[in-house]
Structure formats: C-alpha cells, structure tokens
N, C-alpha and C positions, 0 to 999 in steps of 0.2 A: 504493500500500500504506500509506504514512504517512498519507495523507488519510483512508483508510478507518478506520485505527486511531484517528485524532483524532475522527472522527465517532462511533465507538463510545464513546470516553471521554466525549464531550459528552453523548451520550444517557444514559449511566449516571449522570453528574453531575446531569442534569435529573431523572431518575427518583428519585435519592437525595434531592434537594431537595424533590420533591413528596411523598415518603414522610415526610420529617421534618415538613413542613408539615401533613400529614394527621394526624399523631400529636402535634402540639404542643399544649400546654395552652392553652385559649382564654384571652384576656385577661379579667380580672374585670370584671363589670358593676357600676357604682356608680349607685345611684338615691337620690333623697331619700326618707327615711323619716319625717321630721318637719321642720317649718319654723316660724319665727317671723319675720315681716317686720321689717326695720329701721325704726325710727321715731325722730324727733328727741327729744332729751332733754325729758321732760315737766316739768322744773324742779320736781320734787317736793321737798317740804320748804320752807324759807324761804331768802331771800337770805343771812341770817346763818348758817343751818345747813342747807345744801343736802343733800338725800338722795343719798348716794353711797357707794361702797365704799372703805374706807381701811384697809389691813392687815386685811382680812377674807377669810374663805373662804365662798364661795357655792355651795350645792348646789341643782341643778335636776333635776327628774325630767321625762323626756320619753318619751311612749308611741310606740313604733315602729309605723308603719303597714304594715310588711312585715317578713318574716324577714330575717336577716342572718348571714353567716359572718364578717364583720368590720365595723368601724365607723370612720367619720371624722367629725370635728366641724368645722363652719365657724364661725369666730369673726369677727364683723363690727365694724369701726370705720368703716363707710362713712359714717355720719352723725355720728360723734364730732367733738368740737371740739378734741381734743388727742390725742397718741399714747397708745395703750392698752398698758399693761404687764401681762403675765401672769407671775406668779412660779412657778407650778406648777399642774398640772391632773391629775386622775385620773378614771377612769370604771369603773363596775361595773354588772352586771345585778342589778336588785332581785329579791330572793328567792333568789338563787343563792349557794352557799357560797363561791365563789371570791372572793379579795380584789380590791380595786380595782387596776386597772392604770394605769400612768402614761400620760398623753396628751402626746405630744411633737410638735414641729414641726421637720422636717428633723433629727430626733435631739436637739433641744434642749428642755429643760423651760421655760426662761425666754426669753420673746420679747417684742418690742415691735412692735405693729401700728401703722403710720403712720396719721395722720389721713386718712380717706377710703379706707383699705385693708381688706383681708380676708385671713385666713389659713385654710387647710384643714389639719387635723392629719395626721400620719402615720396609716396604718391601725392600729387597735387590735384585738387578737385577742380579740374578744368575739363569740361566737355567740349569737344571740338569736332566739326565735320572734316571729312577728307579734303585735302588741298587748302585748308585754312592755314593761317600763319600764326605762329606763337612767338612772342617776344620774351626772351630771357635776359634779364639784367643782372650782372654780377659786379659787386664792388670788390676790388683788389686793394687792400689797405697797404700792401708792401710791394716792393719791386718784384715783378713777375715776368718771366719769359715763357709764354705759352708754347705748346708743342702739339698743336692740331693744325691740319692744313688750312691754308688761307681761305677766308670767307669775308663777306662784306659786314662791317661793324659800324656802330656809332659809339663814340667815346667822349666822355666829359670828365672834368676834374672833380675829385672828391666823391663822397657818398651822396648821390643826387639822382633825381629822376632824369632820364635822358629824353630831351624833347624830340618830337618827330622831325623837326627841321635841322637836327644835328647832321653835319656833313658825313657822308659815308666814306669809310676807308677800307682798304683791302688788306687784311692782316690776319695773322694766326690768332687762334683763341684756344679755349680749353674744353669746349663741349664736343664730345665725340658721338653722342647718340641721344635721341629723344625716344622714349618707350611709351607706347600707347596701350592702355587697358581696353580690352575688347571682350564682347560676349562670345564671339565666334572667331576662330583663327582664319585670317586671310592667307593666301599664298605669299610667301616672302621670297623675293628675288634680289640678289646682290650682283651688281655690275662691277667686276674687278678689273681695273685698268689703269691707264696713265693719263696724260693731259687731254687726250681726245675724249676719254670717258668723263674726266672731271669737268670738261666744258671750258677749257682755258681760253678759247677764242670765241665763245658765244658772247653775245651782248650781255654785259654784266647786269644782273638783277632781273633778267627776263625768264629765268628757268629754261634756257634754250639748249641745255646739254641734252644729248640723245637719251640718257636714262629718264630725265624728267619728261621729255616729249613722249617717250614710250609709255610712261605712267599715265599721262593724260589720255592717250589713245585707249589704254586698257580701262581707265575709269569711265570713259564715254560709253564703251561697249559692255563692260561688266562692272558696274559701279561698286567700288569699295571691296572688291574681291581679291585684288592683287596689289602688293606693295613692291615698288621698285626702288632700291637703295643704291646710291652712288658711292662706290668705294674707289674712285679714281684719285690718283695723286700725280701731279705734273712731274715729268721726268722719271717716273717709276719704270723699273725693269723687272723681268721675270727672274733672272739669275743673279744679278749683281746689285749691291748697294750703291746708291749714288746720293742724290739729294734726299732720298728716302730709302727705307729698307726695301729689299726686293720683295716681289710677290710671294716667293717661297718663305721668306723670313717673316712677313706680316700676315700670313694666311690665318694663323690661329687667332691673333688679336683682332683682325679686321673683318673676319668672316665667321670663323668657328665660335668665337665668343659671343656672337649675336644670337638671341633666342629665336628658335623657330625657322631657321633658314631652310627653304625647300630647293631652290635652284640658284646656280651661279653662272653668270655669263663671263667667260674669260676672254678678254680682248686686250692683250698687250704683248709686246715683243719688239715693236719697231725701234725702241730705244736700245735694245740689246744688239740688234743686228747691224746698225749703222756704225761707221767708223767714228773715232773719238773726236775728230776735228783737229784744228791747229792747237799746239804745234806738232804733236806726235803722230797724228793720223793712225792710231792703233786700229787694227781691223776689228769688226764686230764679231759677235758670236756666230757660230755656224749652225746649220739646220739640225745636225745631230744633237748638239748640245741643247738647243732650244726644245726639241721634241722630248728629250729626256726630262727637261724641266717641266714641260706641260704634263707629262705623265705623272710626275710627282704630285703636282697640284690635283690632277684627276684622282689619283689613288687616295690621297688624304681626304678630299671632299667626299668621295664615294664611301669611304669607311664610316663617315658620319651620316650616311643615307641621303646625301645631297646630290641631286642631278646636276650634271655639268654640261653647259652649252659652250661650244667653241665658236668664236667669231673670227673670220678671216682678216688678215692684216691689210690695211688700206694702202693704196699706192702713194709713193712719195717722190716720183720723178719730178725733177725741177727744183727740189729743195736743196738746201746748202750742203747736205752730207750724202746726197744720192750718188751711188756709183754701182757698176755692174755686179760686183761680188755680192753686196748686200741685197741688190734687186733679185738675184738668183736665189739667195737664201729665203727671201720673202715668198717666192714662188713655191719653193720646196715645202715651207711651213704651211702654206695655204693648201697644197695638195694633201698634206697630212690631215689638216682640219676638215677639208671637204670630204675626205674618205669617210669620216664620221663614225667608224666602227667602235671607237672607244668613247664616244660622246653620246649624250642623250639627244642632242640636236645640233644643227649647224646654222649659224647666221652669217650670211654672205655680205659683209660690209664692203668688201673689195668690189664685188659686182655692182653694189649700189652707188659707189662713188667714182669708179674709173671712167675716164673719158672715152667716148666712142672712137674706135680706131687707134687709141693709145692706152693700152692697158697698164702702163707704168705710171700714169699721172692722173690727177683729178682735173676736171675742167676749171679754167681760171675763175669762173663765176661762182664756184662753190668753195673756194679755199682762200685762206689768208696768205699762206706762204708755201703752198704746194706740199705741206705736211699735215697741217691742221685744217679741218673743215671750218667754214664760217656758218652763220645761222642757217642758210639754205642747205649746206652740207649736212649739218646735224639733223635738220628736218628730214632729209632723204634717208639718213641712217635709220631714224625711228620709224619712218613710214615703210621701210623695207622688211620689217620684222613681222613674221606670222604670229598673230595673237593667239592662235590655237596652241602654240608651244607652251602657253601658260594656263591652259584649260579655259580659255576665253574664245568662244566661237562667234563670229559675226553672223547675225541672223539675216 
C-alpha cells in the first residue's frame, strides 16, 4: 500500500515537472546584429600627438541587421596595448522619442577591460526594428587607443551629450558587436574579407558595401529572416599578417566567437597574391599556398557546423600592382573556387565585375582604381548573389 502511494506521488511529481517545463518561458535568443572586427591600432596621428580619446565622449551609430527586443554591446580590448577604461556609456534608438538608457556591465557604469579582454554589457531594454540605427555613446575618462576597425564617429570633449551636428570623423573605436535579443533565430551570415568587403571605396555613410546591399535585398524578399554581418578589414590577407591579423589568425575571434553563425562567405586573397610594391617588389603568394589556406578556413568552419561559400577573386588589371604572375594565380584560385566540391556554394564576383572582352579588368565606370569597386560596382556584386543560397526564394 505504501509502495503504491509512493508510486502515485512520483508520477504526479513527474507530471507536474513536465507541465511546468511545457509552460516555461523559453530562454532568449541572442544573435549578432552588427559587427566591426578588431584591428590593431593604426597609429593615426603622429608620435608626438597620437590620435586617441582622452576625456572625450564618442558617439557611434550602428545599423541593426535584424529586429531586437533588447540589446547588448560587446566592447573589445582584444588587440589593445593597455587596459581600457570606460567611465560611462548610454544607448538610444535614433529617431525615437525615448531618452538614452545607461549601458552597464554587471550593474556597473565604470569598468576597466584588461589588455586582451572583452566585455559584453548587460541587456539594455531597447526594442528596435531591423535596419534601424542605434547610437552608442561612451565616455573615455583616460587616454585610450582603441583597436577596432575604423568607422564613422562623433567626438566631443568631456563627459557630455554628443549633438547631432557634431562633425563626423573616420576613426577606430572599441565596439566590436551589437547583440540582439530575438524570439526566433534568424539565419546568420558572416562576410569574411578585406577592403572590398569592408566597403572602403563606397560613399561613406551610405551603407553601400556589398554585404549591406545584400542584406537589404534579403530583407525586401524575406523580411527579418537573415542577418548579414560585415567582417571585412582593409588590407586583410588570408595567410599573412599585415595591417591586421590574417584571416586564419582572426577566424576564431571574428567568426567563431559570434553566437549562432550559420554561413560564411569567404572573399579574400587579392592582397596575398599581388607583389609587395616598391621598393622590394616581393612576389605574392602562389595558388598552392592560397588553396591550402582556404582549406584550413573551410575545415575549421565546417567543424563548427558552419556552411562555407566561396567567392571568386575580382579582376585587378590596370591597378598599380597588377602583373602577369599574380593574374595567373588569381585564375588558378578562381578555378578552385568555381569547382565548388569543397564548398556549400559559389558566388561569382569575378563574372559580375569583369569587363566584356577583358576578363582581367573591371570597366572604368564601376571602379575607383581598377582594384576596388565604386558604388555601382558594389551594387552589381550584391545584385549578382542568388538569394536562395540563404533559404530566401523570390516569389
């Protein structure tokens, strides 16, 4: 009799636990809505007057690639040379009447991020639609040399509100990601590349880089279902460090550390294969070395369940470091990419940009310097991508 009663109690307890679990609020989903890859200090300014922040408030606008019910901010000192002190920070939705809200870290407004470290803020209760802009203002009370790639900023002296009419400057900052809370996970796509991906020659402030234009196409067709993130850094290489760490060296920090990445578009290598320029004119990397590097990226991403798309290298005939050896290397690399057997998909940027009758160069009307596209070139790149590669089908 006692055993029967105990069994009934146990059954009731299990049923109650299952009922509670079925009605529990699901854990929030956090996905990256905007990123800027860490990059070493560019040593802007002069040795006597280095360009840094010192008792200044810096306001940065970031366009969200997905809607959010709350936000968190990732502050990077991963490549900094000394501890990074934040005196205070606040965020607001551009165009909304609500005032700025404080951004805190474990409840604290003032924090110090150790050299090589990163901090993610507490959730900030800002609801925002996809493609809205968030303004994040940070007061740096001490001399600070930021180490995240250059973006457009507004800077004023002291701890102060930053007026809208403050002139824009193009400088490095410390924000490496904005995370969005969502009820349902979107597909997350990272574009890993160099200056052509970063959008170095797009009209500044227009979101004219090809990842941003691709994101807009996807949003028009499949609203709020795909996030496209720009992990481009000017001058980046696949194999070698230069003004930034190589793609191989930064893969963990700039891609694998992001939550929920589903697909990566690998589009870089042009900086590896060209010669070094004056005065030494050292030859660039050969096709065998490059393909081995691509395969390392493929292997490491695929081990994390991330699908990898390869984009063909675009033509650079007529640019200052064009020569036949690197041109042939580009053709061999593009044959490897177009073969596609080791990739989830192929994006043919070479075909999208090359001039009719001259497969080694872009038409003059779509390029700044016969290496980088202009706004029209970026538009053609984004328009050439099949949206079904991201599960978005045009009806």
